[in-house]
N, C-alpha and C positions, 0 to 999 in steps of 0.2 A: 393272416394277415400277408397279403402278397405285395411286395415291393417291386417295382419296375423302373427301369432305367430310361433316361430320356432317348427318344428314337435316334436323333443325331449321333449322340455318342456311341450307340450300339453300331449304327451303319458304318461310322468312321472307323470303328475297332474291326469290323468283319472285312471292309475292303481288301487290306493288305493279306488276311487270313485266305479269302477265296483266290486272290491274284497267285498266291502260293501253291494252293492246293489244286486249283484247276488249270493246271499247266500242262498243255500239250506235250512239253519237251520232257517232262516227268514221266517215269515208267507207272503204269497204271497201279502196281502194288505199292508205290510210294504215294500216289494221290490217296489211295484208299486208306493207307496208314495216316495221313495228315487229317483226314475227316474223322477217323476214328479217335485221335487225340483230342480233338475239339469237341466232340459230342458231349462228354460230361459236363461242359460249362451250360449246357441246357438242360434244366433240373426237371425233375418229376414232380408232379403235383401230389400233394399230401394224400395219403391212402392208397397210392398206387401200388399194385402187385404185378409183377413181372414173373411168368412161368415159362422157360424153355419149353417148345414142343416141336412136333415135326408134322408138317403137311404135305402130303403127296410125295413123300421122300426128301423134301427140303426142309432144312432147319427153318424155324419160325417161332413167335413168341406170342403168348397170351397175356393180353394186358386188360386188367381192370382196375377200377377205382372205387373204393367205398366197399361196405360190408354186404350189400345186396348183390345178389347173383344176377346179372342181366339176361334176358331171354332174347335179346337181339346181338347182332354182330357185324363188324365191318372187316373185311378183308382189305389190307393197306398194302399198297405198292410203293416202294420209296423211289425217289428220283436219284439222279446221278449219271444221267446219259447213258444208261444201261451198261456202263463199265465201273463205276463206283457206287459207294453208298450201301447200307445195311440195315437190318433192324436196330443194331446199336446207334447208328448215326441218326436215326429218326424216332428213337425211344421216346424221347420226350414229347415231341409233336403227337405220336401215336397214343401216349397217356392222357394228354391233355384232351385229344378227341375222344377216348374212352370216356372221360368224365363228363364232357360236354354233350355226347351223344346218348348218355345211358346205356352203353353198348359194351361188350366185349370187342376189343381191336386186335386184330391178328396181323402183325407185320410179317410180311413173308421174305425170306432170304432166297429170292429167285436166282437162277444162274445168271452171269454177268459175261459180256464180250470183254476182251478179245476171245477169252478161252471158249466161251460159249456163245456164239451168235445167234441172231435170229433165225428160227423162232424159239429158240429155248426158253427163255423168260416168259414168252407167251404160253408157251405149252405147261410151264409151271403153274403159272397163275391160273389158267383154267382148272388143271388138275386140282389145286387147292381149294377153289371155290367148290368143286363138285364134291370133294371130300367132306368139306363143311356140312353140305347139305345131306350126304349119305350116311357118314360116320359120327358127325358131331350133332345131329338132330336139329339142324337149323332149317326151317322152311324158308323159300326164296323170299317171300315178303318180310322175313326177319334178318335177311342178310344182304348187306350193300357192298359196294366196293369204292374204295378211295384212292387217290394217288397223287403225287406231286410231281411236275416236270415231265421226265421220261416215265415215272411212274404213273402219271396223268394220261399219257398216251397209252401206256399199257393197260391202264383201267378201261379204255374205251375198246381197244382191240380185244381184250378179255370178254367184255359185255358182248360185244359182236359175235365172237366165236361161240360163246354160250347159248346166244339166241339162235345163231344160224344152225350150229351142229349137234346142240343137246337140247333145244327147245325150252331153255332154262333163262327167265331174265331176272338179273337182280333187282332188288327193291329200290335202289336209287344210285346215282353215282356222284361223288364229290371230287372235283378236279381242282387243283391247284397249280395254275399256270401250266396246262398240259401242252407237251411237245407233241403236236398232232402231224408235223411233216418234218421229220428229221432230215430228209434229202434237200430242204430248201436251202438256197444259197443267195437269194436276193434280199437279205437283211438291210435294213435301213441304217442299221449302226452296227459297229463292230464288238461293243460289249456293253453291260450294265454293271450293277455294283457286284453281281456275282457271276454272270456267264460271259465267257468270250467266244466269238464265233472260231477262232482257231482251234480251240478245244473242243467244242460242241461238234464241229465239222469232223475233227478226227476220230471222236468217239463215234458220231454216226457212221461213218465208214466202216469202223470196227464192229459195230453191232450188225450193220446190213450183210456183212460176209459177201455170199455169192447170191443174195436175195435181190428181188426186185425192188428199185426204190419207190415205186407206185403201189406195191402191195400193201392193201389196207390194214393188214395186220402189223405192218412195220409203220405206215403212216396213214392214220385213221381219217385225216382229212380227205384222202382220195377214195375212201369206202362209202358205202350205203349207210347212212345214219338213221334211217326210219326204224321205229320201233323200239329205239332205245329208251330206258326208263327216266323218270324224271332226274335233271341234271343240274347242279350247282356249280359254277366256274367262277374261281377268283382269279385276278390279274393284275398286275401294276401297270401303269400307264407308260413307265419309262423301261419296260422290259425289252429285251432283243425279241422275244417271242410274242409281243404284243400284237403285230399284224396277223400272224397267221391264226393266233388264238380268236381274233375277232372275226377272221373269215370263217373260222370253225363254228362260232356262235351264228352266224348269219345262215350257214349251211344246217345247222340244228333246226333253227326257226323255220327254214324252207321246208325241212323235212317233218315238221309238225311233233317236234320233240320238246316236251315241257321243259324249257331250259330258263334258270335264272342266272344273270351275270352280275357280278360285284366288282367294281373296278377300284384300284386304290392309287390315289395321287402320290402317297409318301412312302408306301411300303415297296420293298424290293422283292426279288425273285424268291419264292417261297420263304418269306419272312416269317410264316407261321412255325417254322423250326425255332425261332426265338420267343415263342408264346411265354416262357418262364421270364423273359427279360424284358419285353416290351408290351406295353398295354395294348397298343393297336393290334399287335400280333395275336395276342390272347383274345381280342375280340373278334379277330378274323375266324380263329379256330372255334369260338363259340358260335358263330353263325354257320360255320361247317356242320358242328355238332347237333345243333338245333334243327337243321335242315335233314340231316339223315334219321335224327330220332323221330321227326314228325312223319318222315315218309314210312318208317317202321312201327308207327303207333306208340313210340315212348311217349309216356307223360311228361309235359315240360316242368322242368325243375328250375329253383333260382340259380341265377348266375353266381359262379365263385369269383367274386372281385375282391379288390385290395385297394 
């Protein structure tokens, strides 16, 4: 039996946490430490098993839920504006996604800026996906990619590079509030419950380094979207990123990509992290998991509800 907290209570508690942790005046090492400290509050689902592993030379985790060995997998790319976040901060979300998709989920510890600016993280993600196909036995129709925020943008860039340079198309993409244009400065608001533009602008500049702000590997909104696999996108209507995500969805539709959009009136930026705390967040992860499972031929299963 799972017990969830009222959504407004969790939202109220998270606001000061994110205002403290996502602060452009703090060194990135401090920001990372704050997020790591808060991560254990987001609990794992029953039956979750986490094994440390390595993908393409980078630390990663292999997460399963239940006794049955899945035949499908999801490469998960965490958010954090390319400067913070880790498999540990997103472990609960990844485990819930593993349960709901009936798949193994591999959260990747890709390299972060400012120590490793673009395209280091993209190179890590592409190499990890290819290694899953060559060394771990997954066919491309058994292997999807998912990510949130910066990890959502990285998911799109990874899929584009896999298609263009390696002739490999992931089975599906699941995107939670993807950051598709980090260079954009014409936002209609300065902050939402999680993100503030002073912090995200600083992180975007650190990630770009000496790169081109219009490079589609950095900003997928500016790239060719034709040929991307079936894609599901989640976004809250009150998010800072909402306008650019809606522009991205329109461009996907123009490019004839099979895209599904779910908008949330009450959920905040990547509320999916709180799937163990908030019923609405758990339902959102369930929709992501069902979508990914269906695209990879996983038999539907009963929802885990409380």
